[in-house]
PyMOL Python script that loads the backbone (N, CA, C, O; Angstrom):
from pymol import cmd

cmd.read_pdbstr("""\
ATOM      1  N   MET A   1      98.951  84.788  91.324  1.00  0.00           N
ATOM      2  CA  MET A   1      99.653  85.694  92.330  1.00  0.00           C
ATOM      3  C   MET A   1      98.642  86.007  93.292  1.00  0.00           C
ATOM      4  O   MET A   1      97.550  86.525  93.060  1.00  0.00           O
ATOM      5  N   THR A   2      99.091  85.657  94.353  1.00  0.00           N
ATOM      6  CA  THR A   2      98.458  85.955  95.653  1.00  0.00           C
ATOM      7  C   THR A   2      98.686  87.331  96.267  1.00  0.00           C
ATOM      8  O   THR A   2      99.823  87.703  96.555  1.00  0.00           O
ATOM      9  N   PRO A   3      97.557  88.124  96.476  1.00  0.00           N
ATOM     10  CA  PRO A   3      98.039  89.648  96.901  1.00  0.00           C
ATOM     11  C   PRO A   3      98.390  89.317  98.478  1.00  0.00           C
ATOM     12  O   PRO A   3      97.954  88.295  99.007  1.00  0.00           O
ATOM     13  N   LEU A   4      99.087  90.120  99.076  1.00  0.00           N
ATOM     14  CA  LEU A   4      99.425  90.272 100.600  1.00  0.00           C
ATOM     15  C   LEU A   4      98.168  90.610 101.028  1.00  0.00           C
ATOM     16  O   LEU A   4      97.284  91.045 100.289  1.00  0.00           O
ATOM     17  N   ALA A   5      98.029  90.341 102.692  1.00  0.00           N
ATOM     18  CA  ALA A   5      96.824  90.674 103.190  1.00  0.00           C
ATOM     19  C   ALA A   5      96.994  92.508 103.337  1.00  0.00           C
ATOM     20  O   ALA A   5      98.077  93.073 103.487  1.00  0.00           O
ATOM     21  N   ARG A   6      95.881  93.082 103.264  1.00  0.00           N
ATOM     22  CA  ARG A   6      95.818  94.585 103.230  1.00  0.00           C
ATOM     23  C   ARG A   6      97.032  95.339 104.237  1.00  0.00           C
ATOM     24  O   ARG A   6      97.935  96.086 103.859  1.00  0.00           O
ATOM     25  N   ASP A   7      96.743  94.903 105.558  1.00  0.00           N
ATOM     26  CA  ASP A   7      97.673  95.422 106.452  1.00  0.00           C
ATOM     27  C   ASP A   7      99.212  95.379 105.923  1.00  0.00           C
ATOM     28  O   ASP A   7      99.877  96.410 105.829  1.00  0.00           O
ATOM     29  N   SER A   8      99.712  94.100 105.587  1.00  0.00           N
ATOM     30  CA  SER A   8     101.138  93.771 105.189  1.00  0.00           C
ATOM     31  C   SER A   8     101.248  94.836 104.012  1.00  0.00           C
ATOM     32  O   SER A   8     102.182  95.636 104.062  1.00  0.00           O
ATOM     33  N   ALA A   9     100.297  94.892 102.900  1.00  0.00           N
ATOM     34  CA  ALA A   9     100.587  95.602 101.790  1.00  0.00           C
ATOM     35  C   ALA A   9     101.011  96.936 102.179  1.00  0.00           C
ATOM     36  O   ALA A   9     102.003  97.526 101.752  1.00  0.00           O
ATOM     37  N   GLU A  10     100.036  97.421 103.164  1.00  0.00           N
ATOM     38  CA  GLU A  10     100.298  98.947 103.613  1.00  0.00           C
ATOM     39  C   GLU A  10     101.679  99.106 104.235  1.00  0.00           C
ATOM     40  O   GLU A  10     102.371 100.086 103.957  1.00  0.00           O
ATOM     41  N   VAL A  11     102.034  98.285 104.959  1.00  0.00           N
ATOM     42  CA  VAL A  11     103.491  98.316 105.751  1.00  0.00           C
ATOM     43  C   VAL A  11     104.556  98.229 104.633  1.00  0.00           C
ATOM     44  O   VAL A  11     105.491  99.028 104.689  1.00  0.00           O
ATOM     45  N   LEU A  12     104.501  97.297 103.582  1.00  0.00           N
ATOM     46  CA  LEU A  12     105.509  97.394 102.585  1.00  0.00           C
ATOM     47  C   LEU A  12     105.418  98.648 101.727  1.00  0.00           C
ATOM     48  O   LEU A  12     106.414  99.234 101.303  1.00  0.00           O
ATOM     49  N   ALA A  13     104.281  98.988 101.518  1.00  0.00           N
ATOM     50  CA  ALA A  13     104.134 100.374 100.702  1.00  0.00           C
ATOM     51  C   ALA A  13     104.916 101.481 101.640  1.00  0.00           C
ATOM     52  O   ALA A  13     105.715 102.269 101.135  1.00  0.00           O
ATOM     53  N   ILE A  14     104.666 101.474 102.827  1.00  0.00           N
ATOM     54  CA  ILE A  14     105.282 102.422 103.629  1.00  0.00           C
ATOM     55  C   ILE A  14     106.676 102.463 103.730  1.00  0.00           C
ATOM     56  O   ILE A  14     107.294 103.527 103.697  1.00  0.00           O
ATOM     57  N   GLU A  15     107.245 101.298 103.858  1.00  0.00           N
ATOM     58  CA  GLU A  15     108.533 100.950 103.730  1.00  0.00           C
ATOM     59  C   GLU A  15     109.173 101.310 102.394  1.00  0.00           C
ATOM     60  O   GLU A  15     110.287 101.832 102.354  1.00  0.00           O
ATOM     61  N   ALA A  16     108.379 100.996 101.167  1.00  0.00           N
ATOM     62  CA  ALA A  16     108.791 101.596  99.955  1.00  0.00           C
ATOM     63  C   ALA A  16     108.991 103.093  99.859  1.00  0.00           C
ATOM     64  O   ALA A  16     109.997 103.597  99.359  1.00  0.00           O
ATOM     65  N   LEU A  17     107.840 103.868 100.434  1.00  0.00           N
ATOM     66  CA  LEU A  17     107.944 105.195 100.558  1.00  0.00           C
ATOM     67  C   LEU A  17     109.342 105.765 101.329  1.00  0.00           C
ATOM     68  O   LEU A  17     110.040 106.710 100.960  1.00  0.00           O
ATOM     69  N   VAL A  18     109.508 105.013 102.357  1.00  0.00           N
ATOM     70  CA  VAL A  18     110.613 105.476 102.967  1.00  0.00           C
ATOM     71  C   VAL A  18     111.961 105.303 102.358  1.00  0.00           C
ATOM     72  O   VAL A  18     112.868 106.114 102.547  1.00  0.00           O
ATOM     73  N   TRP A  19     112.092 104.129 101.553  1.00  0.00           N
ATOM     74  CA  TRP A  19     113.113 103.895 100.726  1.00  0.00           C
ATOM     75  C   TRP A  19     113.397 104.931  99.597  1.00  0.00           C
ATOM     76  O   TRP A  19     114.470 105.505  99.410  1.00  0.00           O
ATOM     77  N   LEU A  20     112.290 105.064  98.903  1.00  0.00           N
ATOM     78  CA  LEU A  20     112.283 106.182  98.049  1.00  0.00           C
ATOM     79  C   LEU A  20     112.639 107.703  98.404  1.00  0.00           C
ATOM     80  O   LEU A  20     113.259 108.461  97.659  1.00  0.00           O
ATOM     81  N   THR A  21     112.198 107.978  99.520  1.00  0.00           N
ATOM     82  CA  THR A  21     112.491 109.435 100.127  1.00  0.00           C
ATOM     83  C   THR A  21     113.936 109.197 100.384  1.00  0.00           C
ATOM     84  O   THR A  21     114.495 110.290 100.291  1.00  0.00           O
ATOM     85  N   THR A  22     114.602 108.467 100.603  1.00  0.00           N
ATOM     86  CA  THR A  22     116.238 108.250 100.868  1.00  0.00           C
ATOM     87  C   THR A  22     117.091 108.405  99.702  1.00  0.00           C
ATOM     88  O   THR A  22     118.241 108.833  99.790  1.00  0.00           O
ATOM     89  N   ASP A  23     116.500 108.036  98.529  1.00  0.00           N
ATOM     90  CA  ASP A  23     117.175 108.115  97.328  1.00  0.00           C
ATOM     91  C   ASP A  23     117.205 109.446  96.760  1.00  0.00           C
ATOM     92  O   ASP A  23     116.183 109.879  96.229  1.00  0.00           O
ATOM     93  N   ASP A  24     118.283 110.162  96.810  1.00  0.00           N
ATOM     94  CA  ASP A  24     118.387 111.400  96.287  1.00  0.00           C
ATOM     95  C   ASP A  24     118.334 111.767  94.697  1.00  0.00           C
ATOM     96  O   ASP A  24     118.285 112.909  94.242  1.00  0.00           O
ATOM     97  N   GLU A  25     118.356 110.507  93.927  1.00  0.00           N
ATOM     98  CA  GLU A  25     118.233 110.617  92.457  1.00  0.00           C
ATOM     99  C   GLU A  25     116.926 110.246  92.162  1.00  0.00           C
ATOM    100  O   GLU A  25     116.471 110.774  91.148  1.00  0.00           O
ATOM    101  N   LEU A  26     116.094 109.380  92.850  1.00  0.00           N
ATOM    102  CA  LEU A  26     115.042 108.725  92.606  1.00  0.00           C
ATOM    103  C   LEU A  26     113.734 109.632  93.021  1.00  0.00           C
ATOM    104  O   LEU A  26     112.677 109.726  92.398  1.00  0.00           O
ATOM    105  N   LEU A  27     114.090 110.239  94.191  1.00  0.00           N
ATOM    106  CA  LEU A  27     112.890 110.996  94.631  1.00  0.00           C
ATOM    107  C   LEU A  27     112.346 111.986  94.040  1.00  0.00           C
ATOM    108  O   LEU A  27     111.162 112.253  94.243  1.00  0.00           O
ATOM    109  N   PRO A  28     113.231 112.812  93.080  1.00  0.00           N
ATOM    110  CA  PRO A  28     112.734 113.998  92.477  1.00  0.00           C
ATOM    111  C   PRO A  28     112.079 113.464  91.157  1.00  0.00           C
ATOM    112  O   PRO A  28     111.294 114.150  90.502  1.00  0.00           O
ATOM    113  N   VAL A  29     112.508 112.011  90.761  1.00  0.00           N
ATOM    114  CA  VAL A  29     111.725 111.678  89.433  1.00  0.00           C
ATOM    115  C   VAL A  29     110.241 111.162  89.794  1.00  0.00           C
ATOM    116  O   VAL A  29     109.243 111.196  89.075  1.00  0.00           O
ATOM    117  N   PHE A  30     110.366 110.716  90.998  1.00  0.00           N
ATOM    118  CA  PHE A  30     108.794 110.259  91.631  1.00  0.00           C
ATOM    119  C   PHE A  30     108.142 111.616  91.745  1.00  0.00           C
ATOM    120  O   PHE A  30     107.048 111.739  91.194  1.00  0.00           O
ATOM    121  N   LEU A  31     108.740 112.819  92.482  1.00  0.00           N
ATOM    122  CA  LEU A  31     107.750 114.039  92.758  1.00  0.00           C
ATOM    123  C   LEU A  31     107.471 114.462  91.294  1.00  0.00           C
ATOM    124  O   LEU A  31     106.342 114.813  90.950  1.00  0.00           O
ATOM    125  N   GLY A  32     108.418 114.426  90.520  1.00  0.00           N
ATOM    126  CA  GLY A  32     108.101 115.083  89.005  1.00  0.00           C
ATOM    127  C   GLY A  32     106.825 114.625  88.360  1.00  0.00           C
ATOM    128  O   GLY A  32     105.898 115.316  87.938  1.00  0.00           O
ATOM    129  N   SER A  33     106.987 113.120  88.372  1.00  0.00           N
ATOM    130  CA  SER A  33     106.099 112.223  87.734  1.00  0.00           C
ATOM    131  C   SER A  33     104.740 112.123  88.262  1.00  0.00           C
ATOM    132  O   SER A  33     103.767 111.881  87.547  1.00  0.00           O
ATOM    133  N   THR A  34     104.688 112.316  89.534  1.00  0.00           N
ATOM    134  CA  THR A  34     103.266 112.418  90.260  1.00  0.00           C
ATOM    135  C   THR A  34     102.826 113.763  90.628  1.00  0.00           C
ATOM    136  O   THR A  34     101.660 113.966  90.968  1.00  0.00           O
ATOM    137  N   GLY A  35     103.581 114.564  90.583  1.00  0.00           N
ATOM    138  CA  GLY A  35     103.143 116.158  91.019  1.00  0.00           C
ATOM    139  C   GLY A  35     103.028 116.328  92.233  1.00  0.00           C
ATOM    140  O   GLY A  35     102.647 117.413  92.673  1.00  0.00           O
ATOM    141  N   ALA A  36     103.368 115.178  93.116  1.00  0.00           N
ATOM    142  CA  ALA A  36     103.376 115.127  94.583  1.00  0.00           C
ATOM    143  C   ALA A  36     104.460 116.156  95.134  1.00  0.00           C
ATOM    144  O   ALA A  36     105.440 116.324  94.408  1.00  0.00           O
ATOM    145  N   GLY A  37     104.409 116.787  96.200  1.00  0.00           N
ATOM    146  CA  GLY A  37     105.456 117.517  97.010  1.00  0.00           C
ATOM    147  C   GLY A  37     105.928 116.812  98.117  1.00  0.00           C
ATOM    148  O   GLY A  37     105.335 115.782  98.438  1.00  0.00           O
ATOM    149  N   ILE A  38     107.053 117.255  98.859  1.00  0.00           N
ATOM    150  CA  ILE A  38     107.394 116.695 100.203  1.00  0.00           C
ATOM    151  C   ILE A  38     106.198 116.820 101.104  1.00  0.00           C
ATOM    152  O   ILE A  38     105.851 115.820 101.732  1.00  0.00           O
ATOM    153  N   ASP A  39     105.440 118.103 101.252  1.00  0.00           N
ATOM    154  CA  ASP A  39     104.219 117.982 101.854  1.00  0.00           C
ATOM    155  C   ASP A  39     103.278 117.067 101.679  1.00  0.00           C
ATOM    156  O   ASP A  39     102.660 116.584 102.627  1.00  0.00           O
ATOM    157  N   ASP A  40     103.078 116.740 100.442  1.00  0.00           N
ATOM    158  CA  ASP A  40     102.036 115.558 100.199  1.00  0.00           C
ATOM    159  C   ASP A  40     102.544 114.182 100.759  1.00  0.00           C
ATOM    160  O   ASP A  40     101.816 113.282 101.179  1.00  0.00           O
ATOM    161  N   ILE A  41     103.839 114.168 100.699  1.00  0.00           N
ATOM    162  CA  ILE A  41     104.522 112.842 101.340  1.00  0.00           C
ATOM    163  C   ILE A  41     104.163 112.516 102.686  1.00  0.00           C
ATOM    164  O   ILE A  41     103.750 111.417 103.057  1.00  0.00           O
ATOM    165  N   ARG A  42     104.386 113.764 103.564  1.00  0.00           N
ATOM    166  CA  ARG A  42     103.880 113.858 104.776  1.00  0.00           C
ATOM    167  C   ARG A  42     102.726 113.557 105.063  1.00  0.00           C
ATOM    168  O   ARG A  42     102.475 112.623 105.824  1.00  0.00           O
ATOM    169  N   ALA A  43     101.770 114.335 104.474  1.00  0.00           N
ATOM    170  CA  ALA A  43     100.325 114.225 104.718  1.00  0.00           C
ATOM    171  C   ALA A  43      99.684 113.246 104.227  1.00  0.00           C
ATOM    172  O   ALA A  43      98.508 113.112 104.566  1.00  0.00           O
ATOM    173  N   ARG A  44     100.234 112.383 103.377  1.00  0.00           N
ATOM    174  CA  ARG A  44      99.442 111.254 102.597  1.00  0.00           C
ATOM    175  C   ARG A  44     100.078 109.716 102.996  1.00  0.00           C
ATOM    176  O   ARG A  44      99.636 108.635 102.607  1.00  0.00           O
ATOM    177  N   ALA A  45     101.287 109.958 103.918  1.00  0.00           N
ATOM    178  CA  ALA A  45     102.370 108.815 103.955  1.00  0.00           C
ATOM    179  C   ALA A  45     101.235 107.620 104.458  1.00  0.00           C
ATOM    180  O   ALA A  45     101.676 106.495 104.224  1.00  0.00           O
ATOM    181  N   GLN A  46     100.043 107.613 105.016  1.00  0.00           N
ATOM    182  CA  GLN A  46      99.291 106.548 105.320  1.00  0.00           C
ATOM    183  C   GLN A  46      98.141 106.262 104.816  1.00  0.00           C
ATOM    184  O   GLN A  46      97.356 105.440 105.289  1.00  0.00           O
ATOM    185  N   ASP A  47      97.942 107.053 103.636  1.00  0.00           N
ATOM    186  CA  ASP A  47      96.916 106.990 102.699  1.00  0.00           C
ATOM    187  C   ASP A  47      96.896 105.941 101.693  1.00  0.00           C
ATOM    188  O   ASP A  47      97.679 106.013 100.745  1.00  0.00           O
ATOM    189  N   PRO A  48      96.006 104.885 101.814  1.00  0.00           N
ATOM    190  CA  PRO A  48      96.194 103.719 100.813  1.00  0.00           C
ATOM    191  C   PRO A  48      96.336 103.986  99.206  1.00  0.00           C
ATOM    192  O   PRO A  48      97.049 103.315  98.460  1.00  0.00           O
ATOM    193  N   GLU A  49      95.509 105.112  98.807  1.00  0.00           N
ATOM    194  CA  GLU A  49      95.650 105.363  97.522  1.00  0.00           C
ATOM    195  C   GLU A  49      96.783 105.925  97.051  1.00  0.00           C
ATOM    196  O   GLU A  49      97.106 105.641  95.898  1.00  0.00           O
ATOM    197  N   PHE A  50      97.619 106.829  97.828  1.00  0.00           N
ATOM    198  CA  PHE A  50      98.840 107.370  97.974  1.00  0.00           C
ATOM    199  C   PHE A  50      99.960 106.424  97.654  1.00  0.00           C
ATOM    200  O   PHE A  50     100.765 106.475  96.723  1.00  0.00           O
ATOM    201  N   LEU A  51      99.821 105.409  98.781  1.00  0.00           N
ATOM    202  CA  LEU A  51     100.785 104.450  98.827  1.00  0.00           C
ATOM    203  C   LEU A  51     100.829 103.356  97.691  1.00  0.00           C
ATOM    204  O   LEU A  51     101.831 102.694  97.419  1.00  0.00           O
ATOM    205  N   ALA A  52      99.553 103.254  97.040  1.00  0.00           N
ATOM    206  CA  ALA A  52      99.435 102.483  95.676  1.00  0.00           C
ATOM    207  C   ALA A  52     100.346 103.062  94.646  1.00  0.00           C
ATOM    208  O   ALA A  52     101.143 102.425  93.958  1.00  0.00           O
ATOM    209  N   SER A  53     100.102 104.525  94.619  1.00  0.00           N
ATOM    210  CA  SER A  53     100.925 105.260  93.647  1.00  0.00           C
ATOM    211  C   SER A  53     102.340 105.056  93.725  1.00  0.00           C
ATOM    212  O   SER A  53     103.041 104.957  92.717  1.00  0.00           O
ATOM    213  N   VAL A  54     102.881 104.974  95.166  1.00  0.00           N
ATOM    214  CA  VAL A  54     104.286 104.737  95.120  1.00  0.00           C
ATOM    215  C   VAL A  54     104.959 103.520  94.593  1.00  0.00           C
ATOM    216  O   VAL A  54     106.063 103.381  94.066  1.00  0.00           O
ATOM    217  N   LEU A  55     103.834 102.519  94.919  1.00  0.00           N
ATOM    218  CA  LEU A  55     104.254 101.100  94.374  1.00  0.00           C
ATOM    219  C   LEU A  55     104.207 101.093  92.940  1.00  0.00           C
ATOM    220  O   LEU A  55     105.076 100.536  92.270  1.00  0.00           O
ATOM    221  N   ASP A  56     103.147 101.739  92.407  1.00  0.00           N
ATOM    222  CA  ASP A  56     102.947 101.841  91.032  1.00  0.00           C
ATOM    223  C   ASP A  56     104.287 102.431  90.245  1.00  0.00           C
ATOM    224  O   ASP A  56     104.700 102.060  89.147  1.00  0.00           O
ATOM    225  N   PHE A  57     104.860 103.470  91.126  1.00  0.00           N
ATOM    226  CA  PHE A  57     106.065 104.172  90.326  1.00  0.00           C
ATOM    227  C   PHE A  57     107.249 103.237  90.449  1.00  0.00           C
ATOM    228  O   PHE A  57     107.997 103.033  89.493  1.00  0.00           O
ATOM    229  N   ILE A  58     107.428 102.627  91.725  1.00  0.00           N
ATOM    230  CA  ILE A  58     108.539 101.777  91.814  1.00  0.00           C
ATOM    231  C   ILE A  58     108.476 100.541  90.696  1.00  0.00           C
ATOM    232  O   ILE A  58     109.482 100.135  90.113  1.00  0.00           O
ATOM    233  N   LEU A  59     107.081  99.985  90.482  1.00  0.00           N
ATOM    234  CA  LEU A  59     107.034  98.823  89.509  1.00  0.00           C
ATOM    235  C   LEU A  59     107.425  99.235  88.267  1.00  0.00           C
ATOM    236  O   LEU A  59     107.808  98.372  87.477  1.00  0.00           O
ATOM    237  N   MET A  60     107.402 100.486  87.906  1.00  0.00           N
ATOM    238  CA  MET A  60     107.777 100.777  86.537  1.00  0.00           C
ATOM    239  C   MET A  60     109.101 100.214  85.982  1.00  0.00           C
ATOM    240  O   MET A  60     109.286  99.996  84.785  1.00  0.00           O
ATOM    241  N   ASP A  61     109.939 100.013  86.884  1.00  0.00           N
ATOM    242  CA  ASP A  61     111.522  99.573  86.688  1.00  0.00           C
ATOM    243  C   ASP A  61     111.900  98.469  87.374  1.00  0.00           C
ATOM    244  O   ASP A  61     112.083  98.506  88.591  1.00  0.00           O
ATOM    245  N   ASP A  62     112.054  97.360  86.634  1.00  0.00           N
ATOM    246  CA  ASP A  62     112.761  96.093  87.281  1.00  0.00           C
ATOM    247  C   ASP A  62     113.870  96.441  88.318  1.00  0.00           C
ATOM    248  O   ASP A  62     114.003  95.840  89.384  1.00  0.00           O
ATOM    249  N   ALA A  63     114.659  97.480  87.896  1.00  0.00           N
ATOM    250  CA  ALA A  63     116.039  97.807  88.805  1.00  0.00           C
ATOM    251  C   ALA A  63     115.686  98.456  90.222  1.00  0.00           C
ATOM    252  O   ALA A  63     116.293  98.390  91.291  1.00  0.00           O
ATOM    253  N   TRP A  64     114.311  99.207  89.817  1.00  0.00           N
ATOM    254  CA  TRP A  64     113.873 100.027  91.122  1.00  0.00           C
ATOM    255  C   TRP A  64     113.345  98.918  92.172  1.00  0.00           C
ATOM    256  O   TRP A  64     113.548  98.920  93.387  1.00  0.00           O
ATOM    257  N   VAL A  65     112.779  98.179  91.584  1.00  0.00           N
ATOM    258  CA  VAL A  65     112.081  96.811  92.423  1.00  0.00           C
ATOM    259  C   VAL A  65     113.015  96.019  93.070  1.00  0.00           C
ATOM    260  O   VAL A  65     112.792  95.558  94.190  1.00  0.00           O
ATOM    261  N   GLY A  66     114.361  95.760  92.270  1.00  0.00           N
ATOM    262  CA  GLY A  66     115.352  94.991  92.675  1.00  0.00           C
ATOM    263  C   GLY A  66     115.942  95.576  93.795  1.00  0.00           C
ATOM    264  O   GLY A  66     116.059  94.904  94.820  1.00  0.00           O
ATOM    265  N   ALA A  67     116.393  96.920  93.741  1.00  0.00           N
ATOM    266  CA  ALA A  67     116.950  97.804  94.675  1.00  0.00           C
ATOM    267  C   ALA A  67     116.138  97.762  96.097  1.00  0.00           C
ATOM    268  O   ALA A  67     116.626  97.549  97.206  1.00  0.00           O
ATOM    269  N   PHE A  68     114.850  98.007  95.789  1.00  0.00           N
ATOM    270  CA  PHE A  68     113.924  98.188  96.912  1.00  0.00           C
ATOM    271  C   PHE A  68     113.918  96.803  97.723  1.00  0.00           C
ATOM    272  O   PHE A  68     114.116  96.742  98.936  1.00  0.00           O
ATOM    273  N   CYS A  69     113.701  95.855  97.011  1.00  0.00           N
ATOM    274  CA  CYS A  69     113.603  94.342  97.683  1.00  0.00           C
ATOM    275  C   CYS A  69     114.836  94.055  98.235  1.00  0.00           C
ATOM    276  O   CYS A  69     114.827  93.458  99.311  1.00  0.00           O
ATOM    277  N   GLY A  70     115.968  94.370  97.700  1.00  0.00           N
ATOM    278  CA  GLY A  70     117.356  94.062  98.119  1.00  0.00           C
ATOM    279  C   GLY A  70     117.579  94.786  99.399  1.00  0.00           C
ATOM    280  O   GLY A  70     118.202  94.275 100.330  1.00  0.00           O
ATOM    281  N   ALA A  71     117.071  95.966  99.436  1.00  0.00           N
ATOM    282  CA  ALA A  71     117.329  96.810 100.683  1.00  0.00           C
ATOM    283  C   ALA A  71     116.434  96.436 101.739  1.00  0.00           C
ATOM    284  O   ALA A  71     116.734  96.807 102.874  1.00  0.00           O
ATOM    285  N   ASN A  72     115.526  95.855 101.591  1.00  0.00           N
ATOM    286  CA  ASN A  72     114.340  95.419 102.637  1.00  0.00           C
ATOM    287  C   ASN A  72     114.201  94.072 102.662  1.00  0.00           C
ATOM    288  O   ASN A  72     113.135  93.691 103.144  1.00  0.00           O
ATOM    289  N   ASN A  73     114.914  93.276 102.308  1.00  0.00           N
ATOM    290  CA  ASN A  73     114.981  91.801 102.086  1.00  0.00           C
ATOM    291  C   ASN A  73     113.456  91.293 101.737  1.00  0.00           C
ATOM    292  O   ASN A  73     112.806  90.651 102.562  1.00  0.00           O
ATOM    293  N   TYR A  74     113.028  91.585 100.648  1.00  0.00           N
ATOM    294  CA  TYR A  74     111.856  91.182 100.336  1.00  0.00           C
ATOM    295  C   TYR A  74     112.124  90.294  98.980  1.00  0.00           C
ATOM    296  O   TYR A  74     113.058  90.491  98.203  1.00  0.00           O
ATOM    297  N   ALA A  75     111.102  89.261  98.849  1.00  0.00           N
ATOM    298  CA  ALA A  75     111.229  88.485  97.552  1.00  0.00           C
ATOM    299  C   ALA A  75     110.636  89.744  96.260  1.00  0.00           C
ATOM    300  O   ALA A  75     109.826  90.655  96.433  1.00  0.00           O
ATOM    301  N   MET A  76     111.341  89.385  95.064  1.00  0.00           N
ATOM    302  CA  MET A  76     110.960  90.436  94.219  1.00  0.00           C
ATOM    303  C   MET A  76     109.447  90.456  93.621  1.00  0.00           C
ATOM    304  O   MET A  76     109.096  91.347  92.846  1.00  0.00           O
ATOM    305  N   ASP A  77     108.559  89.388  94.044  1.00  0.00           N
ATOM    306  CA  ASP A  77     107.277  89.552  93.911  1.00  0.00           C
ATOM    307  C   ASP A  77     106.459  90.265  95.011  1.00  0.00           C
ATOM    308  O   ASP A  77     105.268  90.458  94.765  1.00  0.00           O
ATOM    309  N   PHE A  78     106.844  90.583  95.923  1.00  0.00           N
ATOM    310  CA  PHE A  78     106.383  91.288  97.019  1.00  0.00           C
ATOM    311  C   PHE A  78     105.730  92.645  96.903  1.00  0.00           C
ATOM    312  O   PHE A  78     104.708  93.004  97.490  1.00  0.00           O
ATOM    313  N   PRO A  79     106.434  93.318  96.099  1.00  0.00           N
ATOM    314  CA  PRO A  79     105.793  94.731  95.833  1.00  0.00           C
ATOM    315  C   PRO A  79     104.407  94.606  94.849  1.00  0.00           C
ATOM    316  O   PRO A  79     103.415  95.321  94.988  1.00  0.00           O
ATOM    317  N   MET A  80     104.559  93.566  93.849  1.00  0.00           N
ATOM    318  CA  MET A  80     103.505  93.257  93.001  1.00  0.00           C
ATOM    319  C   MET A  80     102.263  92.776  93.707  1.00  0.00           C
ATOM    320  O   MET A  80     101.123  93.086  93.359  1.00  0.00           O
ATOM    321  N   ARG A  81     102.538  92.067  94.632  1.00  0.00           N
ATOM    322  CA  ARG A  81     101.632  91.252  95.552  1.00  0.00           C
ATOM    323  C   ARG A  81     100.835  92.369  96.509  1.00  0.00           C
ATOM    324  O   ARG A  81      99.627  92.379  96.746  1.00  0.00           O
ATOM    325  N   ALA A  82     101.836  93.295  96.989  1.00  0.00           N
ATOM    326  CA  ALA A  82     101.114  94.477  97.830  1.00  0.00           C
ATOM    327  C   ALA A  82     100.425  95.245  97.108  1.00  0.00           C
ATOM    328  O   ALA A  82      99.288  95.537  97.478  1.00  0.00           O
ATOM    329  N   ARG A  83     100.861  95.665  96.115  1.00  0.00           N
ATOM    330  CA  ARG A  83     100.016  96.594  94.976  1.00  0.00           C
ATOM    331  C   ARG A  83      98.726  95.954  94.700  1.00  0.00           C
ATOM    332  O   ARG A  83      97.728  96.673  94.755  1.00  0.00           O
ATOM    333  N   ALA A  84      98.579  94.597  94.384  1.00  0.00           N
ATOM    334  CA  ALA A  84      97.404  94.048  94.264  1.00  0.00           C
ATOM    335  C   ALA A  84      96.269  94.160  95.374  1.00  0.00           C
ATOM    336  O   ALA A  84      95.074  94.136  95.079  1.00  0.00           O
ATOM    337  N   ALA A  85      96.706  94.275  96.576  1.00  0.00           N
ATOM    338  CA  ALA A  85      95.870  94.387  97.747  1.00  0.00           C
ATOM    339  C   ALA A  85      95.358  95.598  98.053  1.00  0.00           C
ATOM    340  O   ALA A  85      94.334  95.763  98.716  1.00  0.00           O
ATOM    341  N   LEU A  86      96.270  96.749  97.434  1.00  0.00           N
ATOM    342  CA  LEU A  86      95.772  98.253  97.741  1.00  0.00           C
ATOM    343  C   LEU A  86      94.629  98.806  96.588  1.00  0.00           C
ATOM    344  O   LEU A  86      94.414  98.130  95.582  1.00  0.00           O
ATOM    345  N   PRO A  87      94.007  99.938  96.800  1.00  0.00           N
ATOM    346  CA  PRO A  87      92.995 100.250  95.996  1.00  0.00           C
ATOM    347  C   PRO A  87      93.550 100.344  94.500  1.00  0.00           C
ATOM    348  O   PRO A  87      94.624 100.868  94.203  1.00  0.00           O
ATOM    349  N   GLY A  88      92.756  99.822  93.705  1.00  0.00           N
ATOM    350  CA  GLY A  88      92.926  99.839  92.313  1.00  0.00           C
ATOM    351  C   GLY A  88      93.877  99.001  91.841  1.00  0.00           C
ATOM    352  O   GLY A  88      94.391  99.275  90.757  1.00  0.00           O
ATOM    353  N   GLY A  89      94.303  97.786  92.584  1.00  0.00           N
ATOM    354  CA  GLY A  89      95.225  96.910  92.188  1.00  0.00           C
ATOM    355  C   GLY A  89      94.646  95.409  91.968  1.00  0.00           C
ATOM    356  O   GLY A  89      95.398  94.435  91.929  1.00  0.00           O
ATOM    357  N   ALA A  90      93.436  95.329  91.848  1.00  0.00           N
ATOM    358  CA  ALA A  90      92.761  94.229  91.392  1.00  0.00           C
ATOM    359  C   ALA A  90      92.873  93.838  90.070  1.00  0.00           C
ATOM    360  O   ALA A  90      92.561  94.662  89.210  1.00  0.00           O
ATOM    361  N   ALA A  91      93.219  92.849  89.774  1.00  0.00           N
ATOM    362  CA  ALA A  91      93.259  92.235  88.324  1.00  0.00           C
ATOM    363  C   ALA A  91      92.160  92.494  87.518  1.00  0.00           C
ATOM    364  O   ALA A  91      91.023  92.215  87.899  1.00  0.00           O
ATOM    365  N   VAL A  92      92.434  93.097  86.239  1.00  0.00           N
ATOM    366  CA  VAL A  92      91.176  93.256  85.522  1.00  0.00           C
ATOM    367  C   VAL A  92      90.987  92.116  84.519  1.00  0.00           C
ATOM    368  O   VAL A  92      91.803  91.745  83.676  1.00  0.00           O
ATOM    369  N   ASN A  93      89.728  91.609  84.767  1.00  0.00           N
ATOM    370  CA  ASN A  93      89.190  90.533  83.671  1.00  0.00           C
ATOM    371  C   ASN A  93      88.575  91.260  82.592  1.00  0.00           C
ATOM    372  O   ASN A  93      87.773  92.145  82.891  1.00  0.00           O
ATOM    373  N   TRP A  94      88.800  91.051  81.519  1.00  0.00           N
ATOM    374  CA  TRP A  94      88.243  91.556  80.261  1.00  0.00           C
ATOM    375  C   TRP A  94      87.335  90.721  79.585  1.00  0.00           C
ATOM    376  O   TRP A  94      86.898  91.116  78.504  1.00  0.00           O
ATOM    377  N   THR A  95      86.904  89.415  80.127  1.00  0.00           N
ATOM    378  CA  THR A  95      86.068  88.485  79.602  1.00  0.00           C
ATOM    379  C   THR A  95      84.686  88.653  80.335  1.00  0.00           C
ATOM    380  O   THR A  95      83.740  87.922  80.043  1.00  0.00           O
TER     381      THR A  95
END
""", "prot")
cmd.dss("prot")
cmd.show_as("cartoon", "prot")
cmd.util.cbc("prot")
cmd.orient("prot")
């Protein structure tokens, strides 16, 4: 898997955040699981580490990945490729 360019990854993650905030059922799940609040979303919407957490959340469920990608015309591997380009996304090599 080839990561996206960092700028492209951040744009995709911002789009994911926008998509997430428009989903009345999923947004409370995200807020509850991350401990973030609406003010945090506003303050950290361009923070690469926060954006990485948005992608981490969406990547937890294939249905969420599919819904986001379908709504934004992305191939299903784009969120994972974007996540790999953001802080903490490097593949772990245990050998």
